Structures are given as C-alpha cells and as structure tokens.
N, C-alpha and C positions, 0 to 999 in steps of 0.2 A: 686808928688802924692805917689811915692814909698817911699820917705823919710818920709812923713807924716804917712803912714801906718806902716812903720818900727818902728817909735818912739811911735805911738799910741799903738802898740802891743809889746812894748819892753820886757815886762815880759813874754808874751806868746812865743815870738821868742827866748828869751834867756834861757828859762827854759824847753822847750819841748824836751823830749826824748834825742837823742844824743847831742843836743845843750847844755843841762845842764852838761853832762859829759865833753864835750870839754871845756866849759867855766871854770868849776871847775878845770880841769887839767891845764889850762893856768894860772889860779890864783895860784894854789898850787905850780907849778914848775917853773913859770915865764919863760916859753919857749913855742914854738909851740907844739900843740898836733897833731901829724901825725899818722894816722891809716892806715894799710895795704899798705904802700908805696905811699899813695895819697898825694904827696907833693904840689899839687895845693892848698891845704888848707892854705899854707903860704900866698897866695894872699888875703885871707879874714880874717886871724887871726892876721895880723901884727898890726892892729889898736887897738883891745882890749888888745893885749900883750903890746903895747906901753902905754896904759892907766894903766895897772898893774905896769909897770916899773916906771911910774910917781906917783904911790901910790894914784891914784884917788879913790874916794868913790865907793862902789860896784854899786850903781845905775848908775854912769857915765861909769863904765866899761861895764855894760849891754847896755847902749846907744851905746857905741863904737862897741860892739859885733853885735848888731842888724843892725847898719847902715853901717858896714864895707863892705858888698857886694855892696852897692851903689857906693862906690869909684871905685870898679872894673868895674861896669857897665858904669860909666861916661867915664873912660879911654877907654874901648872897643868901646863905641859909637863914641868918638872922633877919634879913630883909623880907624873905618869904614868910617867915613866922609872924612878922609884924603886919604884913599886908593882908593875910587871910586867916580866918578862924579855923580853917581846915588844916590841922597840923600835918596830916599825911601828905599834903603837897610838898612841904619842906622835907619830909622823909624821902619822897620820890627824888627830890634833888640830890640827897645824899646817896641814894641808890645809883643815880646817874654817874656819880664819880667813880664808884668801884665796879658796878655791874655792867657797864656799857663799854669798857675799854680794858684791853689786856696789853697788846703790844703798844697801843697808843699811850699807855701809862708812861712809857719811856721817852715819849716825845714831849718833854717837859715844857718847853717855851713856845709851843705851837699855839698861835692865836686862836685858830678854830677849835682846837682841842680844849682849851681853857674857857672859851666863851660859849661853848655848846650848851652848857647847863643853863645859860640865860634864857633858853627857849622855854624852860619851865617857869622862870621868873615872868616871862611874857604872859603865861596863863594865870599866874598868881595875881598880876596886876588886873587882868580882865575880870577875875573872880572876886577881887577885893571889895569889901564893904566899907573900908576905912578911907578910901579915896574915891571920889565920885566926880562927875562932870568934867570941868576943865582940868582939874588936878589929875584925874585918871588919864585924860588925853595927853597931858604934858609928860606924865611918867611913861606912857606908852611911846611917845615920840623920842624921849631920851634913850629908852632901851633899844628901839629900832635903830637909832643912829649909832649906838654902841655896837650893835651887831654889824652895822654897815662898815664900821672901822675895824672890825675883827676879820670877817671873811665873806666874800660874795655868796658862797654856798649857804651860809647861815641866813643870809637875807632872803634867799629863795625859799628856804624851809620856813622861815618866819611868815612869809606871805601865805604859804599853804596852811600853816597852823591857824592863822587868823581867820581864814575862810572856813576851816573846819570848826572853829569855835563859834562862828556865826551860825553854821548849820545846826550845831548842838544847842546853843543858847538863844539864838535869834537876837544877839546883842549888836546894836548898830555901832558901838565903839570899835568892834572888831573890823567892820567895814571901813571905818575911818583909818584904822591902822593899815588895812590893805591898800588904801589909796596912797598913804605915805610911803609904804614899801614900794609900790608901783612907780612912784615918782623917783625915788632913789635908784631903783633898778634901771629906769629909763636913762637917768643921768649917768649911771655907772657904765651901762652897756653902749650907749650911743654917743654921749658927749665926752665922757672922761675915760673911754675905753683905751687902756694902755697897760703896759707892763705885764705882770703875771696874770692878772684877771683877764686882760684882753687876749692873751695867748690861750688861756683856758677856754674862753668862748670860741675862739677860732678853731680849737682842736676838736670841737664836737662835730661829728660827721654822721648823717643819717644812714650812710651806706654801710655802717658797721652794725646797725640795728637789725639783727636777724635772730631767729629763735635759737639757732645753734650757738651763737655767741653769748646768748643769755645764760648758758650753763658751761660753756667751754672757754670763755675769755679769761684773762689773767685775774681780773677782779672776781669773777664768778667762782673760780677755783679757790681763791683765797677765802671768800665768804663761806663756802661749804666746809672747808677745812677748819676755819676759826670757830664756826658755830658748833661743830661736833666736838672740838677739843675744849672750848671754854664757855660757850654761851647758852647751852641747852637749859641749865637750871634757871638762869635769869629770864629766858624766854618763857619757860613754864610758869615762873612767878608772875610775869606780866599777864599771861593768859588767865591765871587764877584771879588776879586783881580785876581784870575786865569781866570775868564771870560774876564777881561780887558787885562790881560797879559798871553795869552795861551802858553802852552809848546807844543813841538812836541808830536804827538800822541803816539809814542813809549815811550817817557819819561813819559807821563801820565800813561800808562799801567805799566811801570817799577816801577813808584812811588807807585802805588796801590799794586803791588806785594811785594815791599819792606815793606810797612806798614803791610801787611798780615803776612809776615815772622816774623817781629819783634813782632807783636801782639801774634803770636803763641809761640815764645820764652818766652814772658812775662807771658802768662797765664800758661805755664808749670813751669817756674822758680818760680812764685808766687802762686803756686797751694795750698799751705798750708795757704794762707791768710796773711795779713799784715795790719798795720794801714793805714788809709786813706792818711796820709801825705806821707808815704813810697810808696804806690801805685801811688800817684799823681805825684811824681817826675819822674817815668817812663812814665806815660801817657803824661807828659809835653814834654818829648823827642820825643814821637810819633808825637805830634803836631808840634814840631820844624822841623821834617822831611818835613812836608808840607810847612812851612814858609821858610825853607832853599831852597827848590826847587823853590818856588816863587821868592826868591832873585836871582836865576839864570837868570830870564827873565824880571823882573820888570823894567819899564822905567818911568822916571819922566814925560816925555811929555804925557804919557797916564794917569797919576795919578793926575795931577794938575787940578782937577775939584772940584768946591765948594761942590757938593753933596757928594763926597768921604770924604772930611774933616768932614762934618756933621755926616756921618755914623760912621766914626772912633771915633769921640768924643762920640757918643752915646754908642758904644761898650765898649770903655775904661771906661766910667762912670758906665756902667752896671757892669763891673768886679770890679770896685772900690766899688760900692754899696754892691755887694755880699761879698766882703772882710770886709768892715767896719761893716757889720751887722753879721759877723760870731761870734757865741757865744760859740761854743764847747770848744775852747781852753781857753777862759776866765773862763768858768764854771769849767774846770778841776782845775785851780788855786784856785778858790773859794772853791772847794771841799777839796783840800789838806790843805788849810788854816783852814777849819773847823775841819779837823782831828787833827790839831796841837793846836788849840785854847784852852788854859787853860788845856793842857795835858802834860804828861811827856816829857822831853827833847828828849829822844830817845825811839821811839816806834817801835814795831815789829808786823806786821800783817800777817795773814795767807793768801796766794794767793787766795785760793778758796773762801774766804769770801769777796773779794773785787769786786767792780763793774767791768763789762766787759771792760769799757773804761780805767780803771786803770790797769787791767791785761795786756792790749795791750802794755803798756810801763812800766811794773812792774820793770824791771831791773834798770831804770833810776830814779825811785821815790826817792831814797836817795839823789841824787844830786838835783833834782827838789825842794824837800822840804828844803834842806839845803840853796839853793839860795833864795827861796821865803821867808823863815822865817828870813834870815839874813838881808833882806831889811827892815824888821819891827823891827830890833834891838833885836830880841829874837831868836837866832839861835837854830833850832831844826832839827831833821831828822826823816824820816819814812822809815823803811826797810820792803820790801815784801818778805816773806819766801816761797820758793818752797819746796816740799816734799823731793827732792833729795839734798838739801843744807846741807852741813856738817859745821855748824857754831857754835856748842855748845862750842867749845874750845875758841871762841872769846868773848862770851857773858859775861864772868866774868871780862874782862878788861875794865875798865871805860874810858880809854884814847883813845880807838879805834873808828874809824868811818867805818861802813860797807857800801861798795859801790857795784859796779857790781861784778858778780860772778867771773870774771877772776882776781879780785884783792884780793880774799880771802886769798891767800897764802902770801900776803904782805899787810895786812890791813893798812889803812891810819891813821896818826895823822895829824890833820888839821892845816893850817896856821891860828893862832888865830887872826891875824890882820883883816881878813875878815870873819872868821868863828869861833867865840868864843864859841864853843860847850862845854857845861859844862861836866866835867868828871864824868858821871854817867853811870850805866849799862843800857842795853836795857830792856824794859818792854813789855811783850806781851799785846796786846790790840785788841779790836774788833771795827769795824766802827759803829758809833752811828746812822748813817742813810745811806740809799742806794738809794737815789733818783737821783744820777748822772748816766746818760746813755751815 
C-alpha cells in the first residue's frame, strides 16, 4: 500500500519543497545531499543516487527517490520481527508509517520523518530477549546515535521514551540509554550548537507560553484541523489498544505530561507558521510517542482477536483513502505547469503576486519547476523574487540557474544531461490566473 501510494504520487513526492532541492543536488553533484549534519539521509538517498550513477532517465530516478524510504521501512520491520517475539510491535511500526502522517507523507526525504519510526525500534531493543547485556547496550547505543544524526527533536523524544520505559518495566538498561542521550544532548546543545539546530534552540521563548497560544497559535490550529480531518480513527485505534494493553497509572500520567511538554515546545517553535507538511512531520512524532508507549506493553495473546483485525483494516483503509484522494499537492504541480506552458524558458515572478500556497514554498519553486518541466522534455524554471534579494548582477548571464537564496553567491550551471535549460536570460512575468489556493 505504501509502495503504491509512493509511485502514484511520485511527482508530488519528488518535487515538493525540500525534496526538489535534495533530488536536484543529488543529480547535479552525483553524491549524497547532507544538510545540517543529518547523515541519516544516506539511508534514503542511496537508491536515487544509484539510479543517477547508472544514468537512468529522470522519471526512473524520481521513482527511486520516492520509493527509497520503503526499503528502509522493510529493513526496520524485519529487524523488529527478529528482535522480539511480540509480533504486534512490528505491526505497530507498520501503523506508524501510514497512520501517523498525512501531509508529511509528501515530505519524502525529510530525515526526521523517515527516522521517526526508529523510536519503536528503540522499544523493541529494550524488550528483546534475543540480545542481552552488552549486546543490548551496544544496539541501544547504535540506535541512539542514529537518531542523533537524524534530528535533534527525535533525540529529545528518545530520552523521554527511555524514562517512560524505566517507569513501566524498571529496566536499568533504559537508564543507561537516558545517560547516553543526555551526554549527546549536552554536546549538541552546548559544545556543538550551530546551524539549524542551534537556531531552533535559540528560537524557543518562554514568553510565548500562554494558555491562549496553546489553542490559537499557528501550530495549535493546524493540529485541531488535521486531527478532525485525518487522524480521529487512528487515535481511536490507539485508545482501543491501550484499553486492551493498559500501562501503569504512573506511566499513563507521565506519558500525558510528556505529550503536553512537547506540544508546548512545538507551538512555541512553530509560532510563525509553516506549511502543512512541515507541521505534520512534528505532529507525527507526537503520535509516535503514544504508539511507542503502547509498544512497551503490547502482547500478542491479547491482540489476536478477529474484531481487532477488522478494525485495523478499516483504519488503515481510511488513511489510504484520505491519502489517495489528496489533491492539494497535485494541484500545485498543475499550477506550476500552467505557469510554464508556452512561456519563456526562465521566468521571474514577484513574491507578493503569487498565491499563498506558492509563497509557502517559494524558495524551492526553481527546483520544482526544473524537475517538473524536464519530465516533459522542455526544461524550464520559475524563480520567485523577494524584495530583499540582490540578484540583478546575475540576471544578465544567460548560462546561470537561480536556485535557493543561499546559492546566490555561487549560482549553478546545470548538468545538461538531465536539465537542458536553454541559455537565455530571466524574464519578469505575472501569473495569468490565481485560482490555486
């Protein structure tokens, strides 16, 4: 089902926002595109990189790009099945792929999005009877380091889950894991604080923590909208599973407290608003806290009931239906195609004149249009200009491709094998219609 959706939406998943930048960089430089030290990306970029190395057509490279997370998911699923005798822990991992992400499904190459399921693997290691002692500690260390090179937020969540596991099972291995996470967090926050994660830490402000902002902030409004539209069945399923597999009362209260704390962190961090897909990747991690706590106590003997299977199938197909009928990302591609159809090869639009949905990912539009048009064998690009951009010096050079703002000092000349962009100068234009919302 995940594979079908990935291929069905291969253009949407390959060209949306950061995905388009990552894929273009992989094609251009024929190497991994690692941002902010998040080396976990290697685990999802190797397949499209291999396709580039083999000189496959652009469409097949996009197929490899959109399907590459599935390879990781299969490997992790099999690892969980091997680690623990409780098969339902591996099923929970599968649920985490489809039931905890809607808009985030289109954020294909996001490191946090793809690594979040490893939180359940963390619990599988702790519950495993196949590895014990130093082998279990080693496996735990490897997984924690993997989360460390994926995203800082996942490391914070891992620390909370390790403590919750200790409360539930009184397992000292979890405390050892907490110590390792604490050391890594200290190094990350104090010693190696820099770049995107450093800016994220600096952006947290206690002054924004108010009761009103808890339900009126941009992230709060997104959460309420998303839950009503997409996540009520999966939340109900999680509640049913907890009813069948109850946790200790203290763990229940601690889990609720953990969710509240992380929710506060997120509505402060995301107070200026973000795209739905960007918000949804964080919301997915909040859901995964619940699923991971469930993985601490779930037992096969309690779950092997026919009615449970029927309910699971219904919820999975509900999520599948919601994804397969999602039109916003397809409509965006259609809008960008309309901007380029029978128009100059290189167009430059003013930010303020563009629809709001385009403004949300304005910086990646050059890459999105480059990939979309190259699929149709007529390579073109659209650049969205902000008022503060200093680009006049580049507009007279017909050989240059203008991408993201941080590339202005070193404008790109494209690999003509995949991007045969004609050597013409950029032309200012205005959108011919604005019905895209």
